[in-house]
PDB file of N, CA, C and O in Angstrom, chain B, residues numbered from 101:
ATOM      1  N   MET B 101       3.028 -19.999  11.528  1.00  0.00           N
ATOM      2  CA  MET B 101       1.996 -19.853  10.484  1.00  0.00           C
ATOM      3  C   MET B 101       2.624 -19.501   9.118  1.00  0.00           C
ATOM      4  O   MET B 101       3.517 -18.659   9.031  1.00  0.00           O
ATOM      5  N   HIS B 102       2.185 -20.097   8.169  1.00  0.00           N
ATOM      6  CA  HIS B 102       2.641 -19.876   6.730  1.00  0.00           C
ATOM      7  C   HIS B 102       1.429 -19.631   5.850  1.00  0.00           C
ATOM      8  O   HIS B 102       0.429 -20.344   5.934  1.00  0.00           O
ATOM      9  N   ILE B 103       1.526 -18.653   5.039  1.00  0.00           N
ATOM     10  CA  ILE B 103       0.375 -18.300   4.077  1.00  0.00           C
ATOM     11  C   ILE B 103       0.892 -18.543   2.711  1.00  0.00           C
ATOM     12  O   ILE B 103       1.980 -18.089   2.359  1.00  0.00           O
ATOM     13  N   GLU B 104       0.114 -19.270   1.911  1.00  0.00           N
ATOM     14  CA  GLU B 104       0.383 -19.709   0.556  1.00  0.00           C
ATOM     15  C   GLU B 104      -0.700 -19.265  -0.402  1.00  0.00           C
ATOM     16  O   GLU B 104      -1.869 -19.479  -0.081  1.00  0.00           O
ATOM     17  N   ILE B 105      -0.431 -18.688  -1.509  1.00  0.00           N
ATOM     18  CA  ILE B 105      -1.298 -18.355  -2.506  1.00  0.00           C
ATOM     19  C   ILE B 105      -1.269 -19.242  -3.681  1.00  0.00           C
ATOM     20  O   ILE B 105      -0.397 -19.122  -4.541  1.00  0.00           O
ATOM     21  N   ARG B 106      -2.106 -20.039  -3.734  1.00  0.00           N
ATOM     22  CA  ARG B 106      -2.127 -21.043  -4.900  1.00  0.00           C
ATOM     23  C   ARG B 106      -2.870 -20.442  -6.132  1.00  0.00           C
ATOM     24  O   ARG B 106      -3.977 -19.909  -6.058  1.00  0.00           O
ATOM     25  N   GLY B 107      -2.130 -20.588  -7.285  1.00  0.00           N
ATOM     26  CA  GLY B 107      -2.777 -19.926  -8.528  1.00  0.00           C
ATOM     27  C   GLY B 107      -2.222 -18.590  -8.662  1.00  0.00           C
ATOM     28  O   GLY B 107      -2.682 -17.856  -9.537  1.00  0.00           O
ATOM     29  N   ALA B 108      -1.224 -18.157  -7.849  1.00  0.00           N
ATOM     30  CA  ALA B 108      -0.588 -16.862  -8.029  1.00  0.00           C
ATOM     31  C   ALA B 108       0.058 -16.652  -9.408  1.00  0.00           C
ATOM     32  O   ALA B 108       0.209 -15.521  -9.868  1.00  0.00           O
ATOM     33  N   GLU B 109       0.435 -17.762 -10.055  1.00  0.00           N
ATOM     34  CA  GLU B 109       1.066 -17.668 -11.313  1.00  0.00           C
ATOM     35  C   GLU B 109       0.166 -17.087 -12.433  1.00  0.00           C
ATOM     36  O   GLU B 109       0.660 -16.647 -13.471  1.00  0.00           O
ATOM     37  N   LYS B 110      -1.184 -17.097 -12.192  1.00  0.00           N
ATOM     38  CA  LYS B 110      -2.225 -16.660 -13.119  1.00  0.00           C
ATOM     39  C   LYS B 110      -2.336 -15.167 -12.987  1.00  0.00           C
ATOM     40  O   LYS B 110      -2.889 -14.535 -13.887  1.00  0.00           O
ATOM     41  N   LEU B 111      -1.851 -14.559 -11.932  1.00  0.00           N
ATOM     42  CA  LEU B 111      -2.071 -13.140 -11.650  1.00  0.00           C
ATOM     43  C   LEU B 111      -1.012 -12.340 -12.238  1.00  0.00           C
ATOM     44  O   LEU B 111       0.097 -12.833 -12.445  1.00  0.00           O
ATOM     45  N   SER B 112      -1.305 -11.067 -12.536  1.00  0.00           N
ATOM     46  CA  SER B 112      -0.227 -10.133 -12.924  1.00  0.00           C
ATOM     47  C   SER B 112       0.598  -9.713 -11.609  1.00  0.00           C
ATOM     48  O   SER B 112       0.204 -10.034 -10.488  1.00  0.00           O
ATOM     49  N   PHE B 113       1.629  -9.062 -11.801  1.00  0.00           N
ATOM     50  CA  PHE B 113       2.431  -8.551 -10.687  1.00  0.00           C
ATOM     51  C   PHE B 113       1.568  -7.680  -9.755  1.00  0.00           C
ATOM     52  O   PHE B 113       1.545  -7.877  -8.540  1.00  0.00           O
ATOM     53  N   ARG B 114       0.851  -6.698 -10.369  1.00  0.00           N
ATOM     54  CA  ARG B 114       0.085  -5.765  -9.616  1.00  0.00           C
ATOM     55  C   ARG B 114      -1.081  -6.464  -8.881  1.00  0.00           C
ATOM     56  O   ARG B 114      -1.402  -6.147  -7.736  1.00  0.00           O
ATOM     57  N   GLU B 115      -1.676  -7.393  -9.567  1.00  0.00           N
ATOM     58  CA  GLU B 115      -2.782  -8.152  -8.918  1.00  0.00           C
ATOM     59  C   GLU B 115      -2.299  -9.016  -7.771  1.00  0.00           C
ATOM     60  O   GLU B 115      -3.000  -9.208  -6.777  1.00  0.00           O
ATOM     61  N   ARG B 116      -1.063  -9.545  -7.928  1.00  0.00           N
ATOM     62  CA  ARG B 116      -0.410 -10.277  -6.752  1.00  0.00           C
ATOM     63  C   ARG B 116      -0.242  -9.332  -5.561  1.00  0.00           C
ATOM     64  O   ARG B 116      -0.572  -9.730  -4.443  1.00  0.00           O
ATOM     65  N   GLN B 117       0.266  -8.067  -5.743  1.00  0.00           N
ATOM     66  CA  GLN B 117       0.463  -7.157  -4.723  1.00  0.00           C
ATOM     67  C   GLN B 117      -0.804  -6.912  -3.978  1.00  0.00           C
ATOM     68  O   GLN B 117      -0.890  -7.014  -2.754  1.00  0.00           O
ATOM     69  N   VAL B 118      -1.859  -6.560  -4.831  1.00  0.00           N
ATOM     70  CA  VAL B 118      -3.113  -6.128  -4.215  1.00  0.00           C
ATOM     71  C   VAL B 118      -3.710  -7.496  -3.373  1.00  0.00           C
ATOM     72  O   VAL B 118      -4.157  -7.381  -2.231  1.00  0.00           O
ATOM     73  N   VAL B 119      -3.662  -8.618  -3.994  1.00  0.00           N
ATOM     74  CA  VAL B 119      -4.187  -9.717  -3.270  1.00  0.00           C
ATOM     75  C   VAL B 119      -3.465 -10.043  -1.922  1.00  0.00           C
ATOM     76  O   VAL B 119      -4.088 -10.400  -0.923  1.00  0.00           O
ATOM     77  N   VAL B 120      -2.110  -9.895  -1.964  1.00  0.00           N
ATOM     78  CA  VAL B 120      -1.304 -10.197  -0.716  1.00  0.00           C
ATOM     79  C   VAL B 120      -1.742  -9.178   0.403  1.00  0.00           C
ATOM     80  O   VAL B 120      -1.946  -9.508   1.571  1.00  0.00           O
ATOM     81  N   LEU B 121      -1.853  -7.986  -0.062  1.00  0.00           N
ATOM     82  CA  LEU B 121      -2.180  -6.857   0.952  1.00  0.00           C
ATOM     83  C   LEU B 121      -3.613  -7.013   1.400  1.00  0.00           C
ATOM     84  O   LEU B 121      -3.915  -6.747   2.563  1.00  0.00           O
ATOM     85  N   LYS B 122      -4.516  -7.437   0.520  1.00  0.00           N
ATOM     86  CA  LYS B 122      -5.881  -7.662   0.924  1.00  0.00           C
ATOM     87  C   LYS B 122      -5.934  -8.866   1.947  1.00  0.00           C
ATOM     88  O   LYS B 122      -6.609  -8.792   2.974  1.00  0.00           O
ATOM     89  N   GLU B 123      -5.255  -9.878   1.641  1.00  0.00           N
ATOM     90  CA  GLU B 123      -5.359 -11.094   2.354  1.00  0.00           C
ATOM     91  C   GLU B 123      -4.615 -10.896   3.699  1.00  0.00           C
ATOM     92  O   GLU B 123      -4.886 -11.678   4.611  1.00  0.00           O
ATOM     93  N   MET B 124      -3.723  -9.941   3.895  1.00  0.00           N
ATOM     94  CA  MET B 124      -3.101  -9.588   5.045  1.00  0.00           C
ATOM     95  C   MET B 124      -4.024  -8.690   5.926  1.00  0.00           C
ATOM     96  O   MET B 124      -3.677  -8.350   7.057  1.00  0.00           O
ATOM     97  N   GLY B 125      -5.152  -8.335   5.398  1.00  0.00           N
ATOM     98  CA  GLY B 125      -6.208  -7.591   6.112  1.00  0.00           C
ATOM     99  C   GLY B 125      -5.990  -6.082   5.951  1.00  0.00           C
ATOM    100  O   GLY B 125      -6.558  -5.326   6.738  1.00  0.00           O
ATOM    101  N   LYS B 126      -5.177  -5.579   4.949  1.00  0.00           N
ATOM    102  CA  LYS B 126      -5.143  -4.156   4.717  1.00  0.00           C
ATOM    103  C   LYS B 126      -6.384  -3.594   4.092  1.00  0.00           C
ATOM    104  O   LYS B 126      -7.057  -4.231   3.282  1.00  0.00           O
ATOM    105  N   THR B 127      -6.669  -2.359   4.504  1.00  0.00           N
ATOM    106  CA  THR B 127      -7.839  -1.707   3.810  1.00  0.00           C
ATOM    107  C   THR B 127      -7.467  -1.135   2.456  1.00  0.00           C
ATOM    108  O   THR B 127      -6.288  -0.971   2.139  1.00  0.00           O
ATOM    109  N   THR B 128      -8.476  -0.836   1.666  1.00  0.00           N
ATOM    110  CA  THR B 128      -8.266  -0.271   0.441  1.00  0.00           C
ATOM    111  C   THR B 128      -7.412   1.034   0.600  1.00  0.00           C
ATOM    112  O   THR B 128      -6.466   1.276  -0.151  1.00  0.00           O
ATOM    113  N   GLU B 129      -7.764   1.784   1.526  1.00  0.00           N
ATOM    114  CA  GLU B 129      -6.955   3.113   1.684  1.00  0.00           C
ATOM    115  C   GLU B 129      -5.445   2.758   2.082  1.00  0.00           C
ATOM    116  O   GLU B 129      -4.521   3.459   1.670  1.00  0.00           O
ATOM    117  N   GLU B 130      -5.254   1.771   2.806  1.00  0.00           N
ATOM    118  CA  GLU B 130      -3.830   1.460   3.094  1.00  0.00           C
ATOM    119  C   GLU B 130      -3.115   0.928   1.811  1.00  0.00           C
ATOM    120  O   GLU B 130      -1.960   1.264   1.549  1.00  0.00           O
ATOM    121  N   ILE B 131      -3.794   0.144   1.074  1.00  0.00           N
ATOM    122  CA  ILE B 131      -3.231  -0.299  -0.262  1.00  0.00           C
ATOM    123  C   ILE B 131      -2.939   0.833  -1.101  1.00  0.00           C
ATOM    124  O   ILE B 131      -1.834   0.964  -1.627  1.00  0.00           O
ATOM    125  N   THR B 132      -3.932   1.703  -1.258  1.00  0.00           N
ATOM    126  CA  THR B 132      -3.613   2.901  -2.239  1.00  0.00           C
ATOM    127  C   THR B 132      -2.425   3.650  -1.780  1.00  0.00           C
ATOM    128  O   THR B 132      -1.639   4.073  -2.628  1.00  0.00           O
ATOM    129  N   ARG B 133      -2.199   3.873  -0.416  1.00  0.00           N
ATOM    130  CA  ARG B 133      -0.987   4.656   0.107  1.00  0.00           C
ATOM    131  C   ARG B 133       0.330   3.765  -0.283  1.00  0.00           C
ATOM    132  O   ARG B 133       1.349   4.261  -0.765  1.00  0.00           O
ATOM    133  N   THR B 134       0.166   2.471  -0.020  1.00  0.00           N
ATOM    134  CA  THR B 134       1.349   1.587  -0.133  1.00  0.00           C
ATOM    135  C   THR B 134       1.840   1.542  -1.710  1.00  0.00           C
ATOM    136  O   THR B 134       3.007   1.782  -2.022  1.00  0.00           O
ATOM    137  N   LEU B 135       0.901   1.234  -2.586  1.00  0.00           N
ATOM    138  CA  LEU B 135       1.085   1.006  -3.924  1.00  0.00           C
ATOM    139  C   LEU B 135       1.046   2.348  -4.761  1.00  0.00           C
ATOM    140  O   LEU B 135       1.389   2.319  -5.943  1.00  0.00           O
ATOM    141  N   LYS B 136       0.640   3.500  -4.177  1.00  0.00           N
ATOM    142  CA  LYS B 136       0.487   4.753  -4.857  1.00  0.00           C
ATOM    143  C   LYS B 136      -0.424   4.495  -6.176  1.00  0.00           C
ATOM    144  O   LYS B 136      -0.079   4.846  -7.304  1.00  0.00           O
ATOM    145  N   ILE B 137      -1.549   3.878  -5.889  1.00  0.00           N
ATOM    146  CA  ILE B 137      -2.651   3.700  -7.037  1.00  0.00           C
ATOM    147  C   ILE B 137      -3.953   4.222  -6.403  1.00  0.00           C
ATOM    148  O   ILE B 137      -4.010   4.427  -5.190  1.00  0.00           O
ATOM    149  N   SER B 138      -5.014   4.442  -7.236  1.00  0.00           N
ATOM    150  CA  SER B 138      -6.292   4.912  -6.812  1.00  0.00           C
ATOM    151  C   SER B 138      -6.976   3.714  -6.284  1.00  0.00           C
ATOM    152  O   SER B 138      -6.689   2.564  -6.614  1.00  0.00           O
ATOM    153  N   ALA B 139      -7.946   4.068  -5.401  1.00  0.00           N
ATOM    154  CA  ALA B 139      -8.963   3.126  -4.861  1.00  0.00           C
ATOM    155  C   ALA B 139      -9.662   2.339  -5.967  1.00  0.00           C
ATOM    156  O   ALA B 139      -9.806   1.124  -5.830  1.00  0.00           O
ATOM    157  N   SER B 140     -10.113   2.986  -7.082  1.00  0.00           N
ATOM    158  CA  SER B 140     -10.663   2.283  -8.135  1.00  0.00           C
ATOM    159  C   SER B 140      -9.772   1.254  -8.782  1.00  0.00           C
ATOM    160  O   SER B 140     -10.240   0.192  -9.193  1.00  0.00           O
ATOM    161  N   SER B 141      -8.492   1.555  -8.877  1.00  0.00           N
ATOM    162  CA  SER B 141      -7.530   0.578  -9.323  1.00  0.00           C
ATOM    163  C   SER B 141      -7.420  -0.653  -8.517  1.00  0.00           C
ATOM    164  O   SER B 141      -7.340  -1.781  -9.002  1.00  0.00           O
ATOM    165  N   VAL B 142      -7.420  -0.352  -7.172  1.00  0.00           N
ATOM    166  CA  VAL B 142      -7.298  -1.380  -6.252  1.00  0.00           C
ATOM    167  C   VAL B 142      -8.467  -2.351  -6.375  1.00  0.00           C
ATOM    168  O   VAL B 142      -8.301  -3.570  -6.326  1.00  0.00           O
ATOM    169  N   ALA B 143      -9.711  -1.742  -6.545  1.00  0.00           N
ATOM    170  CA  ALA B 143     -10.885  -2.607  -6.645  1.00  0.00           C
ATOM    171  C   ALA B 143     -10.894  -3.339  -7.980  1.00  0.00           C
ATOM    172  O   ALA B 143     -11.346  -4.482  -8.046  1.00  0.00           O
ATOM    173  N   THR B 144     -10.432  -2.740  -8.990  1.00  0.00           N
ATOM    174  CA  THR B 144     -10.475  -3.373 -10.390  1.00  0.00           C
ATOM    175  C   THR B 144      -9.379  -4.524 -10.247  1.00  0.00           C
ATOM    176  O   THR B 144      -9.727  -5.652 -10.596  1.00  0.00           O
ATOM    177  N   LEU B 145      -8.171  -4.349  -9.795  1.00  0.00           N
ATOM    178  CA  LEU B 145      -7.183  -5.429  -9.669  1.00  0.00           C
ATOM    179  C   LEU B 145      -7.579  -6.620  -8.707  1.00  0.00           C
ATOM    180  O   LEU B 145      -7.266  -7.792  -8.910  1.00  0.00           O
ATOM    181  N   TYR B 146      -8.270  -6.184  -7.694  1.00  0.00           N
ATOM    182  CA  TYR B 146      -8.710  -7.258  -6.777  1.00  0.00           C
ATOM    183  C   TYR B 146      -9.814  -8.158  -7.486  1.00  0.00           C
ATOM    184  O   TYR B 146      -9.879  -9.385  -7.410  1.00  0.00           O
ATOM    185  N   SER B 147     -10.638  -7.348  -8.165  1.00  0.00           N
ATOM    186  CA  SER B 147     -11.907  -8.134  -8.865  1.00  0.00           C
ATOM    187  C   SER B 147     -11.384  -8.963  -9.917  1.00  0.00           C
ATOM    188  O   SER B 147     -11.848 -10.089 -10.093  1.00  0.00           O
ATOM    189  N   ARG B 148     -10.344  -8.446 -10.718  1.00  0.00           N
ATOM    190  CA  ARG B 148      -9.738  -9.184 -11.857  1.00  0.00           C
ATOM    191  C   ARG B 148      -9.096 -10.384 -11.287  1.00  0.00           C
ATOM    192  O   ARG B 148      -9.268 -11.481 -11.818  1.00  0.00           O
ATOM    193  N   ALA B 149      -8.339 -10.229 -10.198  1.00  0.00           N
ATOM    194  CA  ALA B 149      -7.560 -11.401  -9.554  1.00  0.00           C
ATOM    195  C   ALA B 149      -8.601 -12.423  -9.134  1.00  0.00           C
ATOM    196  O   ALA B 149      -8.366 -13.605  -9.387  1.00  0.00           O
ATOM    197  N   ARG B 150      -9.670 -12.106  -8.550  1.00  0.00           N
ATOM    198  CA  ARG B 150     -10.699 -13.001  -8.034  1.00  0.00           C
ATOM    199  C   ARG B 150     -11.171 -13.921  -9.193  1.00  0.00           C
ATOM    200  O   ARG B 150     -11.283 -15.139  -9.048  1.00  0.00           O
ATOM    201  N   THR B 151     -11.439 -13.273 -10.344  1.00  0.00           N
ATOM    202  CA  THR B 151     -11.952 -13.982 -11.403  1.00  0.00           C
ATOM    203  C   THR B 151     -11.010 -15.016 -12.017  1.00  0.00           C
ATOM    204  O   THR B 151     -11.480 -15.973 -12.633  1.00  0.00           O
ATOM    205  N   LYS B 152      -9.720 -14.853 -11.871  1.00  0.00           N
ATOM    206  CA  LYS B 152      -8.683 -15.774 -12.226  1.00  0.00           C
ATOM    207  C   LYS B 152      -8.569 -16.913 -11.418  1.00  0.00           C
ATOM    208  O   LYS B 152      -7.878 -17.858 -11.800  1.00  0.00           O
ATOM    209  N   GLY B 153      -9.233 -16.942 -10.223  1.00  0.00           N
ATOM    210  CA  GLY B 153      -9.145 -18.072  -9.356  1.00  0.00           C
ATOM    211  C   GLY B 153      -7.988 -18.450  -8.684  1.00  0.00           C
ATOM    212  O   GLY B 153      -7.355 -19.437  -9.058  1.00  0.00           O
ATOM    213  N   TYR B 154      -7.614 -17.724  -7.660  1.00  0.00           N
ATOM    214  CA  TYR B 154      -6.540 -18.077  -6.800  1.00  0.00           C
ATOM    215  C   TYR B 154      -7.148 -18.654  -5.438  1.00  0.00           C
ATOM    216  O   TYR B 154      -8.342 -18.579  -5.150  1.00  0.00           O
ATOM    217  N   GLU B 155      -6.203 -19.216  -4.673  1.00  0.00           N
ATOM    218  CA  GLU B 155      -6.761 -19.858  -3.384  1.00  0.00           C
ATOM    219  C   GLU B 155      -5.726 -19.493  -2.266  1.00  0.00           C
ATOM    220  O   GLU B 155      -4.529 -19.741  -2.416  1.00  0.00           O
ATOM    221  N   VAL B 156      -6.173 -18.959  -1.260  1.00  0.00           N
ATOM    222  CA  VAL B 156      -5.198 -18.679  -0.089  1.00  0.00           C
ATOM    223  C   VAL B 156      -5.383 -19.834   0.922  1.00  0.00           C
ATOM    224  O   VAL B 156      -6.462 -20.230   1.364  1.00  0.00           O
ATOM    225  N   VAL B 157      -4.144 -20.312   1.216  1.00  0.00           N
ATOM    226  CA  VAL B 157      -4.025 -21.438   2.109  1.00  0.00           C
ATOM    227  C   VAL B 157      -3.126 -21.065   3.248  1.00  0.00           C
ATOM    228  O   VAL B 157      -1.993 -20.610   3.097  1.00  0.00           O
ATOM    229  N   ILE B 158      -3.753 -21.305   4.487  1.00  0.00           N
ATOM    230  CA  ILE B 158      -2.973 -20.883   5.741  1.00  0.00           C
ATOM    231  C   ILE B 158      -2.577 -22.230   6.367  1.00  0.00           C
ATOM    232  O   ILE B 158      -3.394 -23.101   6.663  1.00  0.00           O
ATOM    233  N   ILE B 159      -1.252 -22.318   6.540  1.00  0.00           N
ATOM    234  CA  ILE B 159      -0.784 -23.595   7.251  1.00  0.00           C
ATOM    235  C   ILE B 159      -0.248 -23.224   8.664  1.00  0.00           C
ATOM    236  O   ILE B 159       0.719 -22.496   8.886  1.00  0.00           O
ATOM    237  N   ILE B 160      -1.035 -23.846   9.582  1.00  0.00           N
ATOM    238  CA  ILE B 160      -0.749 -23.577  11.035  1.00  0.00           C
ATOM    239  C   ILE B 160      -0.235 -24.886  11.667  1.00  0.00           C
ATOM    240  O   ILE B 160      -0.909 -25.915  11.614  1.00  0.00           O
ATOM    241  N   PRO B 161       0.889 -24.833  12.225  1.00  0.00           N
ATOM    242  CA  PRO B 161       1.356 -26.089  12.967  1.00  0.00           C
ATOM    243  C   PRO B 161       0.343 -26.372  14.167  1.00  0.00           C
ATOM    244  O   PRO B 161      -0.142 -25.445  14.816  1.00  0.00           O
ATOM    245  N   GLY B 162       0.064 -27.669  14.412  1.00  0.00           N
ATOM    246  CA  GLY B 162      -0.927 -28.095  15.434  1.00  0.00           C
ATOM    247  C   GLY B 162      -0.476 -27.543  16.877  1.00  0.00           C
ATOM    248  O   GLY B 162      -1.266 -27.141  17.731  1.00  0.00           O
ATOM    249  N   ASN B 163       0.960 -27.591  17.011  1.00  0.00           N
ATOM    250  CA  ASN B 163       1.320 -27.224  18.409  1.00  0.00           C
ATOM    251  C   ASN B 163       1.043 -25.729  18.567  1.00  0.00           C
ATOM    252  O   ASN B 163       0.893 -25.309  19.714  1.00  0.00           O
ATOM    253  N   ALA B 164       0.957 -24.866  17.522  1.00  0.00           N
ATOM    254  CA  ALA B 164       0.637 -23.477  17.664  1.00  0.00           C
ATOM    255  C   ALA B 164      -0.845 -23.269  18.186  1.00  0.00           C
ATOM    256  O   ALA B 164      -1.173 -22.247  18.789  1.00  0.00           O
ATOM    257  N   LEU B 165      -1.652 -24.233  17.933  1.00  0.00           N
ATOM    258  CA  LEU B 165      -3.019 -24.184  18.341  1.00  0.00           C
ATOM    259  C   LEU B 165      -3.201 -24.909  19.788  1.00  0.00           C
ATOM    260  O   LEU B 165      -4.259 -24.785  20.405  1.00  0.00           O
ATOM    261  N   GLY B 166      -2.290 -25.549  20.215  1.00  0.00           N
ATOM    262  CA  GLY B 166      -2.440 -26.271  21.414  1.00  0.00           C
ATOM    263  C   GLY B 166      -3.369 -27.469  21.448  1.00  0.00           C
ATOM    264  O   GLY B 166      -3.975 -27.814  22.462  1.00  0.00           O
ATOM    265  N   ILE B 167      -3.444 -28.079  20.280  1.00  0.00           N
ATOM    266  CA  ILE B 167      -4.409 -29.268  20.184  1.00  0.00           C
ATOM    267  C   ILE B 167      -3.767 -30.619  20.055  1.00  0.00           C
ATOM    268  O   ILE B 167      -4.408 -31.669  20.113  1.00  0.00           O
ATOM    269  N   PHE B 168      -2.441 -30.539  19.874  1.00  0.00           N
ATOM    270  CA  PHE B 168      -1.719 -31.884  19.887  1.00  0.00           C
ATOM    271  C   PHE B 168      -0.756 -32.026  21.079  1.00  0.00           C
ATOM    272  O   PHE B 168      -0.050 -31.107  21.493  1.00  0.00           O
ATOM    273  N   GLY B 169      -0.796 -33.253  21.582  1.00  0.00           N
ATOM    274  CA  GLY B 169       0.275 -33.648  22.536  1.00  0.00           C
ATOM    275  C   GLY B 169       1.530 -34.096  21.835  1.00  0.00           C
ATOM    276  O   GLY B 169       1.481 -34.212  20.611  1.00  0.00           O
ATOM    277  N   GLU B 170       2.613 -34.352  22.455  1.00  0.00           N
ATOM    278  CA  GLU B 170       3.819 -34.685  22.036  1.00  0.00           C
ATOM    279  C   GLU B 170       3.705 -35.886  20.995  1.00  0.00           C
ATOM    280  O   GLU B 170       4.191 -35.865  19.864  1.00  0.00           O
ATOM    281  N   GLU B 171       3.041 -36.851  21.512  1.00  0.00           N
ATOM    282  CA  GLU B 171       2.742 -38.140  20.598  1.00  0.00           C
ATOM    283  C   GLU B 171       2.074 -37.802  19.309  1.00  0.00           C
ATOM    284  O   GLU B 171       2.478 -38.230  18.228  1.00  0.00           O
ATOM    285  N   ASP B 172       1.016 -37.004  19.456  1.00  0.00           N
ATOM    286  CA  ASP B 172       0.282 -36.537  18.236  1.00  0.00           C
ATOM    287  C   ASP B 172       1.072 -35.740  17.313  1.00  0.00           C
ATOM    288  O   ASP B 172       0.899 -35.854  16.100  1.00  0.00           O
ATOM    289  N   GLU B 173       2.008 -34.866  17.852  1.00  0.00           N
ATOM    290  CA  GLU B 173       2.782 -33.975  17.139  1.00  0.00           C
ATOM    291  C   GLU B 173       3.786 -34.784  16.354  1.00  0.00           C
ATOM    292  O   GLU B 173       4.106 -34.372  15.240  1.00  0.00           O
ATOM    293  N   ASP B 174       4.308 -35.885  16.823  1.00  0.00           N
ATOM    294  CA  ASP B 174       5.145 -36.778  16.065  1.00  0.00           C
ATOM    295  C   ASP B 174       4.492 -37.362  14.911  1.00  0.00           C
ATOM    296  O   ASP B 174       5.083 -37.415  13.832  1.00  0.00           O
ATOM    297  N   LEU B 175       3.324 -37.800  15.060  1.00  0.00           N
ATOM    298  CA  LEU B 175       2.548 -38.325  13.996  1.00  0.00           C
ATOM    299  C   LEU B 175       2.061 -37.398  12.913  1.00  0.00           C
ATOM    300  O   LEU B 175       1.880 -37.773  11.754  1.00  0.00           O
ATOM    301  N   ALA B 176       1.855 -36.145  13.352  1.00  0.00           N
ATOM    302  CA  ALA B 176       1.461 -35.148  12.394  1.00  0.00           C
ATOM    303  C   ALA B 176       2.562 -34.771  11.533  1.00  0.00           C
ATOM    304  O   ALA B 176       2.300 -34.362  10.401  1.00  0.00           O
ATOM    305  N   GLU B 177       3.905 -34.867  11.976  1.00  0.00           N
ATOM    306  CA  GLU B 177       5.047 -34.518  11.217  1.00  0.00           C
ATOM    307  C   GLU B 177       5.351 -35.594  10.233  1.00  0.00           C
ATOM    308  O   GLU B 177       6.066 -35.249   9.292  1.00  0.00           O
ATOM    309  N   GLU B 178       4.928 -36.890  10.267  1.00  0.00           N
ATOM    310  CA  GLU B 178       5.252 -37.899   9.430  1.00  0.00           C
ATOM    311  C   GLU B 178       4.607 -37.826   8.062  1.00  0.00           C
ATOM    312  O   GLU B 178       4.837 -38.697   7.224  1.00  0.00           O
TER     313      GLU B 178
END
């Protein structure tokens, strides 16, 4: 699995940090401890990042889901 954040170049460094941690499923409390910032700062940074319009894309190989046979997998890679 590969996670890609499209539009990350629009975000500040701190906004990127918060977005990545949020998208990884971290709670606000976990983010405050990791980045050593307040919960209100986390909320502000996340809100600001969302208004700038980023997109999270998760790329999962078909074989990881067990939905492709070998023939299908060869076609998916082309």
